C-alpha positions as CSV (number, residue, x, y, z in Angstrom):
1,X,73.8,-37.0,-50.0
2,X,71.8,-34.6,-47.7
3,X,74.4,-35.3,-45.1
4,X,77.3,-34.1,-47.3
5,X,75.7,-30.9,-48.1
6,X,74.3,-30.3,-44.9
7,X,76.8,-31.4,-42.1
8,X,75.1,-32.7,-39.1
9,X,76.8,-32.8,-35.6
10,X,77.0,-31.1,-32.2
11,X,79.4,-28.5,-33.7
12,X,78.4,-25.4,-35.7
13,X,78.4,-25.9,-39.4
14,X,81.2,-23.4,-40.2
15,X,83.7,-25.8,-38.4
16,X,82.6,-28.6,-40.7
17,X,82.8,-26.6,-43.7
18,X,86.3,-25.6,-42.9
19,X,87.7,-28.9,-42.4
20,X,85.9,-30.0,-45.9
21,X,87.8,-27.1,-47.5
22,X,91.0,-28.1,-46.1
23,X,90.6,-31.8,-46.9
24,X,89.8,-30.5,-50.5
25,X,92.7,-28.5,-50.8
26,X,95.1,-31.3,-49.6
27,X,93.6,-33.5,-52.4
28,X,94.4,-30.8,-54.8
29,X,97.9,-30.3,-53.9
30,X,98.5,-34.1,-53.9
31,X,97.3,-34.3,-57.4
32,X,99.5,-31.5,-58.5
33,X,102.6,-33.0,-57.1
34,X,101.6,-36.5,-58.6
35,X,101.4,-34.8,-62.1
36,X,104.6,-32.8,-61.8
37,X,106.6,-35.9,-60.8
38,X,105.1,-38.2,-63.5
39,X,107.5,-38.1,-66.8
40,X,106.7,-35.3,-69.2
41,X,104.5,-33.8,-66.6
42,X,106.0,-30.4,-67.0
43,X,107.1,-30.5,-70.7
44,X,105.4,-28.2,-73.3
45,X,104.1,-29.7,-76.5
46,X,106.7,-29.7,-79.5
47,X,104.6,-27.2,-81.3
48,X,104.5,-25.0,-78.5
49,X,108.2,-25.0,-77.8
50,X,108.8,-24.3,-81.7
51,X,106.4,-21.3,-81.4
52,X,108.3,-19.9,-78.2
53,X,111.5,-19.7,-80.4
54,X,113.5,-22.2,-78.5
55,X,116.5,-23.7,-80.1
56,X,117.5,-27.3,-80.0
57,X,120.2,-28.3,-77.2
58,X,123.6,-27.7,-78.4
59,X,125.5,-31.0,-79.3
60,X,128.2,-31.8,-76.4
61,X,131.7,-32.8,-78.2
62,X,132.8,-36.0,-77.1
63,X,135.4,-35.9,-74.5
64,X,139.1,-36.4,-75.9
65,X,140.8,-39.7,-75.1
66,X,142.8,-39.9,-71.9
67,X,146.5,-40.3,-72.4
68,X,147.8,-44.0,-71.6
69,X,150.9,-42.6,-69.9
70,X,150.5,-42.0,-66.3
71,X,153.0,-40.3,-63.9
72,X,154.9,-42.9,-62.1
73,X,154.5,-42.4,-58.3
74,X,157.6,-41.6,-56.4
75,X,159.9,-44.4,-55.3
76,X,158.8,-46.7,-58.2
77,X,160.2,-45.2,-61.4
78,X,158.7,-46.5,-64.5
79,X,155.3,-47.8,-63.1
80,X,152.3,-45.6,-63.6
81,X,149.9,-45.0,-61.2
82,X,147.1,-47.1,-60.9
83,X,148.8,-50.5,-61.3
84,X,149.2,-50.5,-65.0
85,X,151.7,-51.8,-67.1
86,X,155.3,-50.5,-66.3
87,X,156.2,-47.6,-68.7
88,X,160.2,-47.9,-69.9
89,X,161.8,-44.4,-70.4
90,X,165.0,-44.2,-72.6
91,X,168.0,-42.8,-70.8
92,X,169.1,-39.3,-71.8
93,X,172.4,-39.3,-73.0
94,X,174.2,-36.1,-71.9
95,X,175.7,-33.8,-74.2
96,X,179.2,-34.0,-74.8
97,X,181.1,-30.7,-74.4
98,X,184.0,-30.1,-76.9
99,X,186.7,-28.5,-75.1
100,X,187.5,-24.9,-76.7
101,X,190.9,-25.1,-78.5
102,X,193.6,-22.7,-77.6
103,X,195.9,-21.5,-80.5
104,X,199.5,-21.9,-79.2
105,X,201.4,-18.7,-79.5
106,X,203.6,-18.3,-82.7
107,X,207.3,-19.4,-82.1
108,X,209.8,-16.7,-81.7
109,X,211.5,-15.8,-85.1
110,X,214.7,-17.5,-85.7
111,X,218.0,-15.9,-86.2
112,X,219.2,-14.6,-89.5
113,X,221.6,-16.9,-91.3
114,X,224.4,-15.3,-93.3
115,X,222.5,-16.3,-96.6
116,X,219.3,-14.6,-95.4
117,X,221.0,-11.2,-95.3
118,X,222.9,-8.9,-97.8
119,X,225.3,-6.1,-97.0
120,X,225.9,-3.0,-99.3
121,X,228.1,0.3,-98.8
122,X,228.0,3.4,-100.6
123,X,229.0,7.2,-100.1
124,X,226.3,9.4,-99.6
125,X,227.3,11.4,-102.8
126,X,229.5,10.0,-105.7
127,X,232.6,12.3,-104.8
128,X,233.8,14.4,-102.2
129,X,236.5,17.0,-102.0
130,X,239.8,16.4,-100.1
131,X,239.5,17.8,-96.7
132,X,235.8,17.3,-96.4
133,X,234.4,14.4,-94.1
134,X,232.6,12.1,-96.4
135,X,229.6,10.3,-95.0
136,X,229.4,6.4,-95.9
137,X,226.1,4.4,-95.8
138,X,226.0,0.9,-94.4
139,X,222.9,-1.2,-95.1
140,X,221.6,-4.6,-94.1
141,X,218.8,-6.2,-96.1
142,X,216.9,-9.1,-95.4
143,X,216.5,-11.2,-98.7
144,X,214.7,-14.1,-97.2
145,X,210.9,-14.9,-97.1
146,X,210.7,-15.2,-93.5
147,X,211.2,-12.5,-90.5
148,X,214.4,-13.2,-88.5
149,X,216.6,-11.6,-86.1
150,X,220.1,-10.5,-86.4
151,X,222.6,-8.9,-84.2
152,X,223.4,-5.5,-85.7
153,X,225.6,-4.2,-83.0
154,X,228.6,-1.6,-84.1
155,X,231.3,-3.9,-83.1
156,X,230.0,-6.3,-86.0
157,X,229.7,-3.4,-88.6
158,X,232.8,-2.3,-90.7
159,X,233.5,0.0,-93.5
160,X,236.8,-0.1,-95.1
161,X,238.6,1.9,-97.6
162,X,241.2,0.4,-100.2
163,X,243.4,1.8,-102.9
164,X,243.6,-1.4,-105.1
165,X,244.6,-4.2,-102.5
166,X,246.2,-1.7,-99.9
167,X,243.9,-1.0,-96.9
168,X,244.0,2.5,-96.0
169,X,241.3,3.1,-93.2
170,X,238.6,1.1,-91.4
171,X,235.8,2.5,-89.2
172,X,236.9,0.0,-86.3
173,X,240.4,0.9,-86.0
174,X,240.0,3.7,-83.4
175,X,236.5,2.9,-82.4
176,X,236.2,-0.8,-81.9
177,X,233.7,-0.7,-79.1
178,X,229.8,-1.4,-79.3
179,X,227.3,-3.8,-77.6
180,X,224.9,-6.1,-79.1
181,X,221.9,-5.1,-81.0
182,X,219.4,-7.5,-82.0
183,X,216.8,-6.6,-84.6
184,X,214.0,-8.2,-86.1
185,X,214.4,-8.0,-89.8
186,X,210.9,-8.6,-91.7
187,X,211.3,-9.9,-95.4
188,X,212.7,-7.1,-97.5
189,X,213.3,-4.9,-94.6
190,X,216.4,-2.7,-94.6
191,X,218.4,-1.3,-91.9
192,X,221.0,1.7,-92.6
193,X,223.7,2.8,-90.6
194,X,225.9,6.0,-91.4
195,X,229.8,6.7,-90.7
196,X,231.4,10.1,-91.0
197,X,234.9,9.5,-92.0
198,X,237.5,12.0,-91.2
199,X,239.4,11.7,-94.2
200,X,242.5,10.4,-92.3
201,X,244.0,7.0,-92.9
202,X,244.3,4.4,-89.7
203,X,245.6,1.2,-88.8
204,X,244.4,-1.6,-86.5
205,X,244.0,-0.5,-82.9
206,X,244.7,3.0,-84.1
207,X,248.4,2.4,-84.2
208,X,250.9,4.9,-85.9
209,X,250.2,8.4,-87.0
210,X,247.3,9.1,-89.0
211,X,247.6,11.0,-92.4
212,X,245.2,12.7,-94.7
213,X,244.2,10.5,-97.7
214,X,244.7,12.5,-100.9
215,X,242.7,12.8,-104.0
216,X,242.1,9.8,-106.2
217,X,239.8,6.8,-106.8
218,X,239.2,4.4,-104.0
219,X,237.0,1.4,-103.0
220,X,234.8,0.8,-100.4
221,X,234.0,-2.6,-98.8
222,X,231.3,-3.1,-96.0
223,X,230.9,-6.0,-93.5
224,X,228.6,-7.4,-91.1
225,X,230.1,-10.1,-89.1
226,X,231.0,-12.6,-91.7
227,X,229.0,-11.2,-94.5
228,X,230.9,-9.1,-97.0
229,X,229.3,-6.6,-99.3
230,X,230.3,-6.0,-102.9
231,X,232.9,-3.2,-103.9
232,X,231.7,0.2,-104.2
233,X,233.7,3.1,-105.7
234,X,234.6,6.4,-103.8
235,X,236.2,9.7,-105.3
236,X,238.2,12.1,-103.6
237,X,239.1,15.1,-105.6
């Protein structure tokens, strides 16, 4: 015991004290390391942790289950990665494209039949003095329920003047010319044509001498092709 407190040796006593101090410090460090490594060595007591206001560790939510469907590697469609069972994918049916329906153009209107039109004739005024040029109107009406076309050319139009059954004048005797004139007649449409009469009688092809028609009651008849109008009165004073 005396040798421990009072080191004896050939060296000075300060060297022996330094060695003992270093050895003691090494022992203390080893003990501290052992105490820190042992379980619970660095934990605080439960009441101490509560006193410091420490809150319990938050609950970690459970991880979501991993999807069983895996992406198939390139070159092996239908088989998931990792060698699992093959996954069958239903084929996708392409959507059918319906071709757009095109509306055919409407058919051109048909030609008006004779029964589809009505022809009428009348003087512009009920009576005319002898020597005045009367104005006569010829009208063509579509009496059908559909639109149709009809040739209304001047060569097909005609107004005639009669006294009883005697033919006195025709608008085509001296002016028979005229080309075609196809017109679209809608249902109920009326086309009107006017002829100014000179008051002179005439014959076919403008033959003979033309003389003035005197005063009296006369009858007018209109025509378009084969369609004949009803008789209309004509008075010359």
